[in-house]
N, C-alpha and C positions, 0 to 999 in steps of 0.2 A: 593463300597462294605461295607465301614465303616458305611455309612448312612443306608444302608439296614440292617446291623447287629443291629444298634441302634434302628431302627424302630421295628425290631423283638423283641428286649428286651423290648421296651416300650409296645408292644402289649401283651407280656407275663405278664408284670406287671399289665396292665389293666385287663387282664383275671383273674389274681389272686384276684384283688380288687373286681371284680364282683362276683366271686365265694364266697369270704368271706362275701360280703354283702348278697348274697342269703342265705348263711348258717345262718347269724344272723336273717334275716327275718323269716326263717323257725323256728328258736329257739323261736322267739317272738310269732309266731303263735301257736306253741305247748304249750308255757307257758300260752297264753290266753285261750286255750282249757282246760288246767289243772285247771286254776282259775275258769273258767265258770262251771266246773264239780263239784266244791265244793258245799256243802249245802248252802242254802240262809242264809245271815247274816243280822243283824239289819241295818237300813238305815245308821247309823253313821259309819258302817264299810264297806259301799258299795265301790266297786272298782271305782277308778277314771279312766277317759279315758287315754289310753296309747298313748304316742307319740314315734316316732322312735328315736333311738339313734342318737347322732350327726353324727355318721359315715354314716348314710343314706344320709347325704347331700353332700357326696363326689362325687355323681354321676354328670357327666357333659355331655360330648358329646358322641354320638354313633360313633363307628368306623364301617363304612359301608363296606360291601363286594360287589363283583360283583354279578349280577343277574344270578342265576343258570339255568340249562337246565334240563328238565325231561329226563327219560330214552328213551322216544320216540322222543325227540328233541323239544317238545313243551316248551313254556315259563312257568316257575314256579314262585311262589312267591319268593321275594328276600331272599337269605340266608345271613342275616346280621351276621357279625362276632361279637362276644361278645366284647363290649367296655364298656364305663362307661356312660350310658344314663342319660340325665338330665330330671328329673321329680319330681313332688312334691307328696309325699305319706304320708298321715296322718294315725295314728292308733287310731280309735275311735269305741267303741262298744256302741250301743244304747240299753238301757234297755226298754223293751216294756211290758206294761200291757194293751193290747187292750181290748175294750169292746166286749163281746160275741154278736154274731148276728145269726139270723135265715135266711135261704134262701127261698125266695118266687119265684118260677119258673114262666115262661111264661108271664113276665111283660115287655118285650121289646116293644118299640113303633114301628110305621110303618117304621122308618128309620133303624131299627135294633139296636137302641141305648137303653141303660139301664145302671144300676150301675153294677160294677164289683162284681161278686159273687164267682168266682173260677178261679184259675190259675192251669193249668195242670202240669204234670211232665216235667222237662227240657229234650229236645231232642238235642243231640250234633250233629253238622254238620261239624265242622272243628276245628283243633287245630293249632295255630300259631307255627312256628318252632323255634323262637328265642326270646330273651329278648325284642326285639322291639315290639312284639305282646302280651306282658303280659296284656297291656290295649289296647283297640281299639274300633272301632265302625263299625258295619256292618248293612246294610239297604237294603230295596227294595222299589222302588218308587210306592206308591199306585195309582198314576195317571200318569203312564209312557207315554212318547210321543216319536215319532220318533227322532232319528234313533234306539232307544233302546226299546225292548219289555217289557211286564209286568213281565216276568220271570227273567229279569236281576237283579243281586245282586251286591252290591258294598261294598268295605271294605277299611278301613284305619287303619294301625298300628300306634298308637299314642305315643309310648315311644320315646322321642328324642326332640331335640331343633329346628329342621327344618323339621317338618312333612309336606310333600307335595305330597306324592304318593297316588293316588286313583286307586284301582284295580277293574275292572269290570269282572263279570263272567256271562255267558249267561244263566245259570240255576243253581239249587242247586247241581246237580251232578257234574258240573264243579268246583263249589266252594269246594265241598268235596274232589275232586281230586287235587285241587290246581292249576288249569290251567286257568289263566285269559285270556279273549279274548280282553281286552282293559286295557291299563295302561296309566293314565294321570298324568302329572306333574302339580300340581296346581301352579298358579302364585304367591300366597302368602301363608305363612305357617299356619297350622291348630293349634288351641289351644284345647287340651284335647279331650274328648269323646262326645261332645255335638252336633255333626253334624247330619244332616238329609237330606233325599232326597224327593223331591216333584215336580210334574209337569215338569219333565225334567231338574231340577236344583238341584245342591248340595248347601245346606245352611250350612254355618259354621262361627265360630268366628275366626277372625284373631288373631294370636299369640300376646300376651302381649298387648291387646287392648280390648275395648268394641265395636269394629267395627264388624258388621255382613256383610257377603259377600254372594251374590247369583252367583254361578258359573254355567253358561249355558253349559250343556253337549254337545249340538249340535254345538255351535260355539267355544267351548273350551276356553271361556273367561269370565271375570267378567262382569255380566250384571247389577248388582246393588250393592251398598254399603251404609251402614248407621250406625251411632253410635246408640247403644241402650241407651236411655237417662238415665244417672245416674247409670247405671249398674256397680256393682263391677266386677273386673276382676283380673286374675292372682293371685289367692289365697286370695282375700278379703272375699268372701262368697261361699266357695266350699261346696260340699256334705261332709259327715263325713269321707269318705276315702281320701279326698284331691284331688290330680290330677289336680289342676287348673280348677275344674268343676264349675266355677262361672256362666257360661251361658250355658244352656242346651236347644237346639232347639228340637221341637217335632211336630208331625203331628197327627191329629185325624180326625173324621168325619166333624169337623167344620173348618179345615184348618191348618194354620201354627201358632205355638206358641213359645214363649221364656219363660223359667223358670229361674229366677235369683233373686237377691236381691239388695238393695240399702242402702246407709247410712241412708236415711230417714226412710226406713222400719226396720232399726236396725237388719238386718240379717234375717228377716222373708221372706218367699218365696213370690215373685211377679210373677204372671202369666199374660203375655201380648199376645193378639192376634195380629198377624202381617199381613200386606198386602204382599202376596207372590211375587208380582212384584217389589214394591218399598222398601219393608222392613219397611215401616212406621208403627208405633204402632197405632192400631185402637182403642184398649181399654185395660185397665189394671185392675187387681184385686190384692189387698194386702191381704195375708192370715195371719193366726196366727200360722203358722207352721215354726219353725226356720230351716233354710236350713242346717246348720251344724249338726243338730241332726238326719237327715235322710240320708240314703245311696244313694238314687236315687229318681227320680220322672218321671212320664209320664202322658200324657193326653189321656182320652177316653171320647168321646161324651161331650166335654166341661167341663169335671171334671178332676181335678188334683188329682193324686194318688201318695203316697210316700211309699218307701220301708224302713223297719226298720233297717236292718243290711246288710252289704255287705259280711260278713264273716260267720255268723251263718248258718249252713247247713239247718236249719229249721226256717226261719224268716217269717214275714208277710208283706203284704201291709197294713200299719197301720193307715193311715189317708186319708180322701177324702175331697176335697174342691170343691163345686159346684158353677161354675161361674154364673149359672142362678139365684140361690137364694142368693149367697154370704155367704153361711154357710158352716162350716166344721164339721166333726165328726170323731171319732175314729172308725175304722173297724178292722177286723181280718181275712184277706184272706190269707191263707197259701201260701208261695212261697219258693221253695228250691234253695239254692245256692249250687249246687252239687260240684263245685270245690273251693268254699269258698273264692272267691275274685271277687265279681261282680261289675264291674266298669262302666257298661252301661246298661240301660234298656230303650227300646223304643217300642211304639205300632204301629202296621200296621193295619189301619182300614179296608182294603180290605181282608187281610189274617185273620183278627181277631186273631192275635198272638202278643206276646211280643218277641222282639229280644233282646238278652243280650250278653254281653262279660264277661265271668266268668273265670278269671285266665288262659289266653291264649285260652280259648275255646269259639267258637261261638255257642250259644244255642238258642233255641226258646221254647216258651210256648204257648199252646192253652189257650184262655180265654173264659169264659162264662159270658154273661151279663144278668141281671135280675133286681131284686129289693131286697134290704136288709131291714129287719125289726128288730127293737130292741126287745129283750125279755121283 
């Protein structure tokens, strides 16, 4: 009984720490909005990137709870108890002055490919229930294979130090209701929000390493593993929001990609096309886009796109790098962060949608492809 009482006191203390941290994060967000609302100042008075207070580093391990049951007796997503989760969170705002563009319609090629010309309004599908789901990744296999169909959706909550649970939903309705039809325990922990799904496998980065893993959904086992050569990991070259987002895996019409950086590239984004079976690097491109100055990135038709801000409600897709020509350019495709903390953006080439995880919310955006012409 004494041990139980002590555990209860420890839990209450951790709850108070989390609540205090959440309050401070909210105060920082409000302060950022207030500063951004001020009139423009000369460059010498420009705001510097903000970093979290040292108190943000007190987060350590999640205190997990038992998996809950729905009112109808079905399995629901886990109701994690509030603990003190371990994650890296940076505060960085990107000042964007993108070049204006005009849209030329009807210029997609026979494969349906073209440059990104617009991103639709965000559509919300589900909200995570607890602090474990503030950041996460959700995805749909564009080339699904048996035993799972093309409507199957997958989700991972990524706040924590031992992230292993993969939840499967048979369609969007079941995801919205929170009823997983499959729950898999991954054999090795996941690092951050860079996972993706392709041809019946989950591709992800192993925690605290540059090791990439291919987890076969059919056999429920690791089918391939390989280190991504020279890639930074665990906070060396993350996106501007932090989150240990050093390696971001992506899928487009041309296959499987890794978006990352290396010491040789000095923090600039490197895009590598990977063999989906062996994870071997087939070819790499070094861009002139610094990874820690953009909030996220994704691939469409062999082109790398970056997002300017993860918190600004009205940001843009601000740069594009074309792996065919090896050239990059500024663009200005509006994108809304409805919930003001977008920690994951991925493209689905079959759905022609962006999937995103915005401050506990799983959202999607329709995209339109065409051709961009400079004024």
